[in-house]
N, CA, C and O atoms as a GROMACS GRO file, in nm:
protein
  524
    1MET      N    1  -1.275   2.122  -0.604
    1MET     CA    2  -1.300   2.162  -0.466
    1MET      C    3  -1.185   2.247  -0.419
    1MET      O    4  -1.069   2.219  -0.450
    2ALA      N    5  -1.216   2.347  -0.345
    2ALA     CA    6  -1.112   2.432  -0.286
    2ALA      C    7  -1.036   2.351  -0.182
    2ALA      O    8  -1.075   2.240  -0.147
    3ASP      N    9  -0.926   2.410  -0.133
    3ASP     CA   10  -0.846   2.342  -0.031
    3ASP      C   11  -0.934   2.302   0.087
    3ASP      O   12  -0.915   2.194   0.143
    4SER      N   13  -1.028   2.387   0.124
    4SER     CA   14  -1.125   2.352   0.226
    4SER      C   15  -1.253   2.429   0.199
    4SER      O   16  -1.248   2.541   0.147
    5ASP      N   17  -1.364   2.371   0.233
    5ASP     CA   18  -1.495   2.432   0.213
    5ASP      C   19  -1.577   2.419   0.339
    5ASP      O   20  -1.561   2.325   0.416
    6SER      N   21  -1.666   2.516   0.360
    6SER     CA   22  -1.760   2.508   0.471
    6SER      C   23  -1.879   2.425   0.428
    6SER      O   24  -1.920   2.427   0.312
    7VAL      N   25  -1.933   2.352   0.522
    7VAL     CA   26  -2.055   2.278   0.496
    7VAL      C   27  -2.155   2.318   0.602
    7VAL      O   28  -2.122   2.327   0.720
    8GLY      N   29  -2.276   2.343   0.560
    8GLY     CA   30  -2.377   2.391   0.654
    8GLY      C   31  -2.478   2.286   0.687
    8GLY      O   32  -2.466   2.170   0.648
    9ASP      N   33  -2.578   2.327   0.758
    9ASP     CA   34  -2.686   2.240   0.802
    9ASP      C   35  -2.769   2.200   0.681
    9ASP      O   36  -2.841   2.283   0.625
   10SER      N   37  -2.759   2.076   0.642
   10SER     CA   38  -2.833   2.027   0.526
   10SER      C   39  -2.965   1.964   0.567
   10SER      O   40  -3.039   1.916   0.482
   11GLY      N   41  -2.995   1.964   0.695
   11GLY     CA   42  -3.116   1.900   0.742
   11GLY      C   43  -3.098   1.750   0.759
   11GLY      O   44  -3.188   1.683   0.809
   12GLY      N   45  -2.985   1.697   0.718
   12GLY     CA   46  -2.957   1.555   0.731
   12GLY      C   47  -2.900   1.524   0.867
   12GLY      O   48  -2.899   1.609   0.957
   13PRO      N   49  -2.853   1.403   0.883
   13PRO     CA   50  -2.794   1.364   1.012
   13PRO      C   51  -2.665   1.441   1.037
   13PRO      O   52  -2.600   1.486   0.943
   14PRO      N   53  -2.628   1.457   1.162
   14PRO     CA   54  -2.503   1.528   1.191
   14PRO      C   55  -2.382   1.447   1.144
   14PRO      O   56  -2.389   1.325   1.131
   15GLU      N   57  -2.273   1.517   1.120
   15GLU     CA   58  -2.147   1.455   1.081
   15GLU      C   59  -2.061   1.435   1.204
   15GLU      O   60  -2.086   1.495   1.309
   16LEU      N   61  -1.959   1.351   1.193
   16LEU     CA   62  -1.860   1.331   1.299
   16LEU      C   63  -1.730   1.398   1.258
   16LEU      O   64  -1.685   1.382   1.145
   17CYS      N   65  -1.671   1.470   1.350
   17CYS     CA   66  -1.540   1.532   1.326
   17CYS      C   67  -1.435   1.422   1.320
   17CYS      O   68  -1.427   1.338   1.410
   18ASP      N   69  -1.355   1.422   1.214
   18ASP     CA   70  -1.249   1.321   1.201
   18ASP      C   71  -1.138   1.340   1.303
   18ASP      O   72  -1.059   1.249   1.325
   19TRP      N   73  -1.131   1.456   1.367
   19TRP     CA   74  -1.027   1.482   1.467
   19TRP      C   75  -1.072   1.441   1.606
   19TRP      O   76  -1.004   1.364   1.674
   20CYS      N   77  -1.188   1.492   1.650
   20CYS     CA   78  -1.229   1.472   1.789
   20CYS      C   79  -1.349   1.378   1.805
   20CYS      O   80  -1.378   1.334   1.916
   21GLY      N   81  -1.419   1.348   1.695
   21GLY     CA   82  -1.533   1.259   1.703
   21GLY      C   83  -1.662   1.327   1.745
   21GLY      O   84  -1.767   1.262   1.754
   22ARG      N   85  -1.657   1.455   1.770
   22ARG     CA   86  -1.777   1.529   1.810
   22ARG      C   87  -1.872   1.541   1.691
   22ARG      O   88  -1.828   1.552   1.576
   23THR      N   89  -2.001   1.538   1.718
   23THR     CA   90  -2.099   1.558   1.611
   23THR      C   91  -2.118   1.707   1.587
   23THR      O   92  -2.105   1.788   1.678
   24TRP      N   93  -2.147   1.740   1.463
   24TRP     CA   94  -2.168   1.880   1.427
   24TRP      C   95  -2.262   1.888   1.308
   24TRP      O   96  -2.282   1.791   1.236
   25ARG      N   97  -2.317   2.005   1.288
   25ARG     CA   98  -2.401   2.030   1.171
   25ARG      C   99  -2.343   2.140   1.083
   25ARG      O  100  -2.381   2.151   0.966
   26ASN      N  101  -2.253   2.220   1.135
   26ASN     CA  102  -2.187   2.325   1.057
   26ASN      C  103  -2.037   2.308   1.074
   26ASN      O  104  -1.982   2.344   1.178
   27GLY      N  105  -1.972   2.253   0.974
   27GLY     CA  106  -1.830   2.227   0.986
   27GLY      C  107  -1.757   2.259   0.857
   27GLY      O  108  -1.807   2.333   0.773
   28VAL      N  109  -1.639   2.202   0.844
   28VAL     CA  110  -1.556   2.226   0.727
   28VAL      C  111  -1.502   2.093   0.675
   28VAL      O  112  -1.494   1.995   0.748
   29LEU      N  113  -1.467   2.091   0.548
   29LEU     CA  114  -1.413   1.970   0.488
   29LEU      C  115  -1.304   2.006   0.390
   29LEU      O  116  -1.294   2.120   0.345
   30ALA      N  117  -1.222   1.908   0.359
   30ALA     CA  118  -1.112   1.928   0.264
   30ALA      C  119  -1.070   1.794   0.206
   30ALA      O  120  -1.098   1.689   0.262
   31LEU      N  121  -1.002   1.800   0.092
   31LEU     CA  122  -0.939   1.682   0.034
   31LEU      C  123  -0.791   1.685   0.068
   31LEU      O  124  -0.727   1.789   0.059
   32VAL      N  125  -0.738   1.570   0.108
   32VAL     CA  126  -0.595   1.559   0.137
   32VAL      C  127  -0.538   1.440   0.059
   32VAL      O  128  -0.611   1.347   0.023
   33ARG      N  129  -0.408   1.446   0.033
   33ARG     CA  130  -0.340   1.333  -0.033
   33ARG      C  131  -0.325   1.220   0.068
   33ARG      O  132  -0.281   1.242   0.181
   34ASP      N  133  -0.360   1.098   0.027
   34ASP     CA  134  -0.348   0.982   0.115
   34ASP      C  135  -0.334   0.858   0.029
   34ASP      O  136  -0.426   0.820  -0.043
   35SER      N  137  -0.218   0.795   0.036
   35SER     CA  138  -0.192   0.678  -0.047
   35SER      C  139  -0.271   0.555  -0.004
   35SER      O  140  -0.271   0.455  -0.076
   36SER      N  141  -0.338   0.560   0.110
   36SER     CA  142  -0.421   0.447   0.153
   36SER      C  143  -0.566   0.463   0.108
   36SER      O  144  -0.649   0.376   0.134
   37ALA      N  145  -0.598   0.574   0.042
   37ALA     CA  146  -0.736   0.601   0.000
   37ALA      C  147  -0.755   0.560  -0.146
   37ALA      O  148  -0.693   0.617  -0.236
   38VAL      N  149  -0.842   0.463  -0.168
   38VAL     CA  150  -0.876   0.419  -0.302
   38VAL      C  151  -1.027   0.419  -0.312
   38VAL      O  152  -1.096   0.357  -0.231
   39HIS      N  153  -1.079   0.489  -0.412
   39HIS     CA  154  -1.224   0.499  -0.432
   39HIS      C  155  -1.278   0.364  -0.479
   39HIS      O  156  -1.210   0.291  -0.551
   40ALA      N  157  -1.398   0.332  -0.439
   40ALA     CA  158  -1.457   0.202  -0.472
   40ALA      C  159  -1.472   0.180  -0.622
   40ALA      O  160  -1.460   0.067  -0.670
   41HIS      N  161  -1.500   0.287  -0.698
   41HIS     CA  162  -1.529   0.270  -0.841
   41HIS      C  163  -1.456   0.367  -0.933
   41HIS      O  164  -1.447   0.342  -1.053
   42ASP      N  165  -1.404   0.477  -0.881
   42ASP     CA  166  -1.348   0.583  -0.965
   42ASP      C  167  -1.198   0.599  -0.942
   42ASP      O  168  -1.158   0.664  -0.845
   43PRO      N  169  -1.114   0.542  -1.029
   43PRO     CA  170  -0.970   0.553  -1.012
   43PRO      C  171  -0.920   0.698  -1.012
   43PRO      O  172  -0.813   0.726  -0.958
   44GLY      N  173  -0.996   0.790  -1.070
   44GLY     CA  174  -0.957   0.930  -1.071
   44GLY      C  175  -0.958   0.992  -0.932
   44GLY      O  176  -0.898   1.098  -0.911
   45LYS      N  177  -1.024   0.928  -0.838
   45LYS     CA  178  -1.030   0.978  -0.700
   45LYS      C  179  -0.930   0.907  -0.608
   45LYS      O  180  -0.923   0.938  -0.489
   46ASP      N  181  -0.854   0.813  -0.662
   46ASP     CA  182  -0.757   0.741  -0.581
   46ASP      C  183  -0.650   0.837  -0.529
   46ASP      O  184  -0.610   0.931  -0.597
   47GLY      N  185  -0.605   0.811  -0.406
   47GLY     CA  186  -0.499   0.892  -0.347
   47GLY      C  187  -0.549   1.020  -0.283
   47GLY      O  188  -0.469   1.104  -0.241
   48LYS      N  189  -0.681   1.036  -0.275
   48LYS     CA  190  -0.740   1.155  -0.214
   48LYS      C  191  -0.841   1.112  -0.109
   48LYS      O  192  -0.923   1.023  -0.133
   49ARG      N  193  -0.836   1.175   0.007
   49ARG     CA  194  -0.928   1.143   0.115
   49ARG      C  195  -1.004   1.270   0.154
   49ARG      O  196  -0.944   1.376   0.171
   50LEU      N  197  -1.135   1.257   0.168
   50LEU     CA  198  -1.218   1.366   0.216
   50LEU      C  199  -1.215   1.363   0.368
   50LEU      O  200  -1.249   1.263   0.430
   51ILE      N  201  -1.173   1.474   0.427
   51ILE     CA  202  -1.174   1.485   0.574
   51ILE      C  203  -1.277   1.589   0.613
   51ILE      O  204  -1.296   1.689   0.544
   52VAL      N  205  -1.343   1.565   0.726
   52VAL     CA  206  -1.445   1.657   0.776
   52VAL      C  207  -1.412   1.691   0.920
   52VAL      O  208  -1.364   1.606   0.996
   53ALA      N  209  -1.439   1.815   0.957
   53ALA     CA  210  -1.406   1.859   1.092
   53ALA      C  211  -1.511   1.956   1.142
   53ALA      O  212  -1.583   2.019   1.064
   54CYS      N  213  -1.518   1.966   1.273
   54CYS     CA  214  -1.617   2.052   1.337
   54CYS      C  215  -1.572   2.198   1.340
   54CYS      O  216  -1.653   2.287   1.366
   55SER      N  217  -1.443   2.223   1.313
   55SER     CA  218  -1.393   2.361   1.318
   55SER      C  219  -1.272   2.375   1.226
   55SER      O  220  -1.212   2.275   1.185
   56ALA      N  221  -1.239   2.498   1.194
   56ALA     CA  222  -1.120   2.524   1.112
   56ALA      C  223  -0.994   2.476   1.183
   56ALA      O  224  -0.901   2.429   1.118
   57LEU      N  225  -0.990   2.488   1.315
   57LEU     CA  226  -0.873   2.443   1.392
   57LEU      C  227  -0.854   2.292   1.377
   57LEU      O  228  -0.743   2.246   1.352
   58HIS      N  229  -0.961   2.215   1.394
   58HIS     CA  230  -0.950   2.070   1.382
   58HIS      C  231  -0.918   2.030   1.237
   58HIS      O  232  -0.845   1.934   1.215
   59LEU      N  233  -0.972   2.103   1.141
   59LEU     CA  234  -0.940   2.075   1.001
   59LEU      C  235  -0.790   2.098   0.977
   59LEU      O  236  -0.725   2.017   0.911
   60ALA      N  237  -0.737   2.207   1.029
   60ALA     CA  238  -0.594   2.236   1.013
   60ALA      C  239  -0.509   2.128   1.078
   60ALA      O  240  -0.405   2.090   1.024
   61GLN      N  241  -0.551   2.077   1.194
   61GLN     CA  242  -0.476   1.970   1.260
   61GLN      C  243  -0.479   1.842   1.177
   61GLN      O  244  -0.377   1.773   1.165
   62LEU      N  245  -0.594   1.810   1.119
   62LEU     CA  246  -0.604   1.693   1.033
   62LEU      C  247  -0.517   1.709   0.908
   62LEU      O  248  -0.446   1.617   0.869
   63GLN      N  249  -0.523   1.827   0.846
   63GLN     CA  250  -0.444   1.851   0.727
   63GLN      C  251  -0.295   1.836   0.757
   63GLN      O  252  -0.220   1.779   0.676
   64GLU      N  253  -0.252   1.886   0.871
   64GLU     CA  254  -0.111   1.874   0.909
   64GLU      C  255  -0.073   1.727   0.931
   64GLU      O  256   0.035   1.684   0.893
   65GLU      N  257  -0.163   1.652   0.992
   65GLU     CA  258  -0.137   1.510   1.015
   65GLU      C  259  -0.116   1.437   0.882
   65GLU      O  260  -0.024   1.357   0.869
   66TYR      N  261  -0.202   1.465   0.785
   66TYR     CA  262  -0.188   1.401   0.654
   66TYR      C  263  -0.067   1.454   0.578
   66TYR      O  264  -0.006   1.380   0.503
   67ARG      N  265  -0.032   1.582   0.597
   67ARG     CA  266   0.086   1.639   0.533
   67ARG      C  267   0.212   1.566   0.580
   67ARG      O  268   0.306   1.547   0.503
   68GLN      N  269   0.213   1.526   0.706
   68GLN     CA  270   0.331   1.459   0.763
   68GLN      C  271   0.336   1.310   0.728
   68GLN      O  272   0.442   1.248   0.738
   69ARG      N  273   0.224   1.253   0.688
   69ARG     CA  274   0.220   1.111   0.653
   69ARG      C  275   0.278   1.094   0.513
   69ARG      O  276   0.234   1.162   0.420
   70PRO      N  277   0.374   1.006   0.496
   70PRO     CA  278   0.432   0.991   0.362
   70PRO      C  279   0.330   0.933   0.264
   70PRO      O  280   0.250   0.847   0.300
   71PHE      N  281   0.336   0.980   0.141
   71PHE     CA  282   0.255   0.924   0.034
   71PHE      C  283   0.339   0.815  -0.031
   71PHE      O  284   0.443   0.843  -0.090
   72ILE      N  285   0.294   0.691  -0.018
   72ILE     CA  286   0.372   0.576  -0.064
   72ILE      C  287   0.303   0.518  -0.187
   72ILE      O  288   0.195   0.458  -0.177
   73ASN      N  289   0.365   0.535  -0.303
   73ASN     CA  290   0.304   0.487  -0.427
   73ASN      C  291   0.270   0.339  -0.420
   73ASN      O  292   0.163   0.298  -0.466
   74GLU      N  293   0.360   0.259  -0.364
   74GLU     CA  294   0.335   0.115  -0.356
   74GLU      C  295   0.210   0.083  -0.275
   74GLU      O  296   0.139  -0.013  -0.305
   75GLU      N  297   0.182   0.162  -0.173
   75GLU     CA  298   0.060   0.143  -0.095
   75GLU      C  299  -0.063   0.171  -0.181
   75GLU      O  300  -0.159   0.094  -0.180
   76LEU      N  301  -0.060   0.280  -0.254
   76LEU     CA  302  -0.171   0.314  -0.344
   76LEU      C  303  -0.191   0.203  -0.446
   76LEU      O  304  -0.304   0.159  -0.470
   77TRP      N  305  -0.082   0.158  -0.508
   77TRP     CA  306  -0.093   0.053  -0.608
   77TRP      C  307  -0.148  -0.076  -0.549
   77TRP      O  308  -0.228  -0.145  -0.612
   78ALA      N  309  -0.105  -0.110  -0.427
   78ALA     CA  310  -0.154  -0.232  -0.362
   78ALA      C  311  -0.305  -0.226  -0.344
   78ALA      O  312  -0.375  -0.324  -0.369
   79TRP      N  313  -0.356  -0.110  -0.300
   79TRP     CA  314  -0.500  -0.097  -0.281
   79TRP      C  315  -0.573  -0.096  -0.416
   79TRP      O  316  -0.687  -0.143  -0.424
   80GLN      N  317  -0.511  -0.043  -0.520
   80GLN     CA  318  -0.572  -0.048  -0.653
   80GLN      C  319  -0.582  -0.193  -0.701
   80GLN      O  320  -0.679  -0.230  -0.767
   81ILE      N  321  -0.482  -0.273  -0.669
   81ILE     CA  322  -0.486  -0.415  -0.704
   81ILE      C  323  -0.597  -0.485  -0.627
   81ILE      O  324  -0.671  -0.566  -0.684
   82VAL      N  325  -0.610  -0.455  -0.499
   82VAL     CA  326  -0.718  -0.514  -0.419
   82VAL      C  327  -0.853  -0.481  -0.481
   82VAL      O  328  -0.938  -0.568  -0.496
   83ARG      N  329  -0.872  -0.354  -0.518
   83ARG     CA  330  -1.000  -0.314  -0.580
   83ARG      C  331  -1.023  -0.393  -0.708
   83ARG      O  332  -1.134  -0.442  -0.731
   84ALA      N  333  -0.920  -0.405  -0.791
   84ALA     CA  334  -0.936  -0.474  -0.919
   84ALA      C  335  -0.966  -0.622  -0.902
   84ALA      O  336  -1.037  -0.681  -0.983
   85LEU      N  337  -0.912  -0.682  -0.795
   85LEU     CA  338  -0.930  -0.826  -0.774
   85LEU      C  339  -1.055  -0.860  -0.694
   85LEU      O  340  -1.090  -0.978  -0.682
   86THR      N  341  -1.121  -0.761  -0.640
   86THR     CA  342  -1.243  -0.787  -0.563
   86THR      C  343  -1.348  -0.847  -0.656
   86THR      O  344  -1.387  -0.787  -0.756
   87GLY      N  345  -1.394  -0.964  -0.621
   87GLY     CA  346  -1.496  -1.033  -0.700
   87GLY      C  347  -1.441  -1.111  -0.818
   87GLY      O  348  -1.518  -1.169  -0.894
   88VAL      N  349  -1.309  -1.114  -0.835
   88VAL     CA  350  -1.248  -1.188  -0.945
   88VAL      C  351  -1.210  -1.327  -0.894
   88VAL      O  352  -1.163  -1.342  -0.781
   89ALA      N  353  -1.230  -1.426  -0.978
   89ALA     CA  354  -1.193  -1.563  -0.940
   89ALA      C  355  -1.043  -1.569  -0.914
   89ALA      O  356  -0.966  -1.487  -0.965
   90THR      N  357  -1.002  -1.666  -0.836
   90THR     CA  358  -0.860  -1.680  -0.804
   90THR      C  359  -0.780  -1.711  -0.930
   90THR      O  360  -0.835  -1.756  -1.030
   91GLY      N  361  -0.651  -1.687  -0.922
   91GLY     CA  362  -0.563  -1.719  -1.032
   91GLY      C  363  -0.545  -1.608  -1.133
   91GLY      O  364  -0.510  -1.634  -1.248
   92ALA      N  365  -0.568  -1.484  -1.094
   92ALA     CA  366  -0.548  -1.372  -1.186
   92ALA      C  367  -0.400  -1.360  -1.220
   92ALA      O  368  -0.314  -1.372  -1.133
   93THR      N  369  -0.372  -1.337  -1.345
   93THR     CA  370  -0.233  -1.323  -1.390
   93THR      C  371  -0.188  -1.178  -1.373
   93THR      O  372  -0.270  -1.088  -1.355
   94VAL      N  373  -0.058  -1.158  -1.379
   94VAL     CA  374  -0.004  -1.023  -1.372
   94VAL      C  375  -0.056  -0.940  -1.489
   94VAL      O  376  -0.086  -0.821  -1.473
   95ASP      N  377  -0.069  -1.001  -1.605
   95ASP     CA  378  -0.121  -0.928  -1.721
   95ASP      C  379  -0.265  -0.884  -1.699
   95ASP      O  380  -0.303  -0.774  -1.738
   96LEU      N  381  -0.346  -0.970  -1.637
   96LEU     CA  382  -0.484  -0.934  -1.607
   96LEU      C  383  -0.489  -0.821  -1.505
   96LEU      O  384  -0.568  -0.728  -1.518
   97ILE      N  385  -0.404  -0.829  -1.404
   97ILE     CA  386  -0.398  -0.723  -1.303
   97ILE      C  387  -0.355  -0.591  -1.368
   97ILE      O  388  -0.411  -0.486  -1.338
   98ALA      N  389  -0.256  -0.598  -1.456
   98ALA     CA  390  -0.210  -0.477  -1.526
   98ALA      C  391  -0.324  -0.416  -1.608
   98ALA      O  392  -0.344  -0.295  -1.607
   99PHE      N  393  -0.397  -0.500  -1.678
   99PHE     CA  394  -0.509  -0.450  -1.758
   99PHE      C  395  -0.616  -0.388  -1.670
   99PHE      O  396  -0.669  -0.281  -1.702
  100ALA      N  397  -0.649  -0.454  -1.560
  100ALA     CA  398  -0.757  -0.407  -1.472
  100ALA      C  399  -0.721  -0.280  -1.395
  100ALA      O  400  -0.809  -0.202  -1.361
  101THR      N  401  -0.592  -0.260  -1.368
  101THR     CA  402  -0.552  -0.147  -1.284
  101THR      C  403  -0.489  -0.032  -1.362
  101THR      O  404  -0.489   0.082  -1.314
  102GLY      N  405  -0.436  -0.060  -1.479
  102GLY     CA  406  -0.361   0.042  -1.552
  102GLY      C  407  -0.217   0.052  -1.505
  102GLY      O  408  -0.142   0.138  -1.552
  103LEU      N  409  -0.178  -0.035  -1.412
  103LEU     CA  410  -0.040  -0.037  -1.363
  103LEU      C  411   0.047  -0.115  -1.460
  103LEU      O  412  -0.002  -0.197  -1.537
  104ILE      N  413   0.177  -0.090  -1.455
  104ILE     CA  414   0.270  -0.170  -1.534
  104ILE      C  415   0.328  -0.279  -1.443
  104ILE      O  416   0.322  -0.268  -1.320
  105VAL      N  417   0.382  -0.383  -1.504
  105VAL     CA  418   0.427  -0.500  -1.429
  105VAL      C  419   0.525  -0.464  -1.317
  105VAL      O  420   0.510  -0.516  -1.206
  106PRO      N  421   0.625  -0.378  -1.339
  106PRO     CA  422   0.714  -0.344  -1.227
  106PRO      C  423   0.640  -0.278  -1.110
  106PRO      O  424   0.676  -0.301  -0.994
  107GLN      N  425   0.540  -0.197  -1.138
  107GLN     CA  426   0.461  -0.136  -1.030
  107GLN      C  427   0.385  -0.244  -0.952
  107GLN      O  428   0.376  -0.237  -0.830
  108ILE      N  429   0.332  -0.341  -1.022
  108ILE     CA  430   0.259  -0.450  -0.956
  108ILE      C  431   0.353  -0.527  -0.864
  108ILE      O  432   0.318  -0.557  -0.750
  109HIS      N  433   0.472  -0.559  -0.914
  109HIS     CA  434   0.569  -0.631  -0.831
  109HIS      C  435   0.609  -0.549  -0.709
  109HIS      O  436   0.622  -0.603  -0.599
  110ARG      N  437   0.630  -0.419  -0.727
  110ARG     CA  438   0.666  -0.333  -0.614
  110ARG      C  439   0.552  -0.326  -0.512
  110ARG      O  440   0.576  -0.326  -0.392
  111ALA      N  441   0.428  -0.319  -0.561
  111ALA     CA  442   0.312  -0.314  -0.471
  111ALA      C  443   0.301  -0.443  -0.390
  111ALA      O  444   0.275  -0.439  -0.270
  112ILE      N  445   0.320  -0.555  -0.455
  112ILE     CA  446   0.312  -0.684  -0.385
  112ILE      C  447   0.424  -0.695  -0.283
  112ILE      O  448   0.402  -0.742  -0.171
  113ALA      N  449   0.545  -0.654  -0.320
  113ALA     CA  450   0.658  -0.659  -0.226
  113ALA      C  451   0.631  -0.568  -0.106
  113ALA      O  452   0.661  -0.604   0.008
  114TRP      N  453   0.576  -0.449  -0.132
  114TRP     CA  454   0.544  -0.356  -0.022
  114TRP      C  455   0.442  -0.419   0.072
  114TRP      O  456   0.457  -0.414   0.194
  115ARG      N  457   0.336  -0.477   0.014
  115ARG     CA  458   0.230  -0.538   0.096
  115ARG      C  459   0.284  -0.656   0.175
  115ARG      O  460   0.250  -0.672   0.293
  116ASN      N  461   0.366  -0.738   0.114
  116ASN     CA  462   0.426  -0.851   0.186
  116ASN      C  463   0.510  -0.803   0.302
  116ASN      O  464   0.507  -0.863   0.410
  117GLU      N  465   0.586  -0.696   0.282
  117GLU     CA  466   0.668  -0.640   0.390
  117GLU      C  467   0.579  -0.590   0.504
  117GLU      O  468   0.613  -0.607   0.621
  118GLN      N  469   0.466  -0.530   0.471
  118GLN     CA  470   0.373  -0.483   0.574
  118GLN      C  471   0.315  -0.600   0.654
  118GLN      O  472   0.297  -0.590   0.775
  119LEU      N  473   0.288  -0.710   0.586
  119LEU     CA  474   0.234  -0.827   0.655
  119LEU      C  475   0.339  -0.894   0.743
  119LEU      O  476   0.307  -0.944   0.851
  120LEU      N  477   0.464  -0.894   0.698
  120LEU     CA  478   0.571  -0.956   0.775
  120LEU      C  479   0.615  -0.871   0.893
  120LEU      O  480   0.652  -0.924   0.998
  121HIS      N  481   0.612  -0.740   0.877
  121HIS     CA  482   0.661  -0.648   0.980
  121HIS      C  483   0.560  -0.536   1.002
  121HIS      O  484   0.588  -0.420   0.970
  122PRO      N  485   0.445  -0.568   1.058
  122PRO     CA  486   0.346  -0.461   1.079
  122PRO      C  487   0.398  -0.359   1.180
  122PRO      O  488   0.461  -0.394   1.280
  123SER      N  489   0.371  -0.234   1.151
  123SER     CA  490   0.412  -0.128   1.245
  123SER      C  491   0.296  -0.097   1.337
  123SER      O  492   0.182  -0.137   1.311
  124ASP      N  493   0.325  -0.027   1.444
  124ASP     CA  494   0.219   0.014   1.535
  124ASP      C  495   0.126   0.109   1.462
  124ASP      O  496   0.173   0.192   1.383
  125PRO      N  497  -0.004   0.098   1.486
  125PRO     CA  498  -0.096   0.191   1.420
  125PRO      C  499  -0.069   0.334   1.467
  125PRO      O  500  -0.025   0.354   1.580
  126PRO      N  501  -0.095   0.432   1.379
  126PRO     CA  502  -0.071   0.570   1.419
  126PRO      C  503  -0.163   0.612   1.533
  126PRO      O  504  -0.273   0.558   1.548
  127ASN      N  505  -0.117   0.706   1.611
  127ASN     CA  506  -0.197   0.759   1.723
  127ASN      C  507  -0.291   0.865   1.668
  127ASN      O  508  -0.247   0.974   1.633
  128ASN      N  509  -0.419   0.833   1.661
  128ASN     CA  510  -0.518   0.926   1.608
  128ASN      C  511  -0.604   0.986   1.716
  128ASN      O  512  -0.713   1.037   1.687
  129GLU      N  513  -0.559   0.982   1.840
  129GLU     CA  514  -0.638   1.037   1.949
  129GLU      C  515  -0.640   1.189   1.941
  129GLU      O  516  -0.540   1.251   1.903
  130ALA      N  517  -0.752   1.247   1.978
  130ALA     CA  518  -0.764   1.392   1.980
  130ALA      C  519  -0.674   1.448   2.089
  130ALA      O  520  -0.654   1.387   2.194
  131GLN      N  521  -0.620   1.565   2.062
  131GLN     CA  522  -0.532   1.629   2.160
  131GLN      C  523  -0.604   1.744   2.226
  131GLN      O  524  -0.546   1.811   2.312
   0.00000   0.00000   0.00000
């Protein structure tokens, strides 16, 4: 996919702009790096988020917002662990998690430490209001 692509009227339901929430039928979309984005089934798509916007201006604003957001490997790994453990009985070992995720043990430990820190010291959610 190109950095951004136009999408036209497909005859389907209208889309919502990720920036302003307005509905549209002719807009633009792009892929951005996002360590909180983990695909449900395809690890090759992890770390990438599809954003959609009603205009090139709103798409540019969204892209800039994601450009400024740090990409945190531990966050990505934590969500990959969550995906791997979904539907798994309790008591998964580190070796099982490593096998299921493709992560190495130090990455798993760093992901768990990062997630624990987030739970202990949650930050304020980002301001995603349209400007």
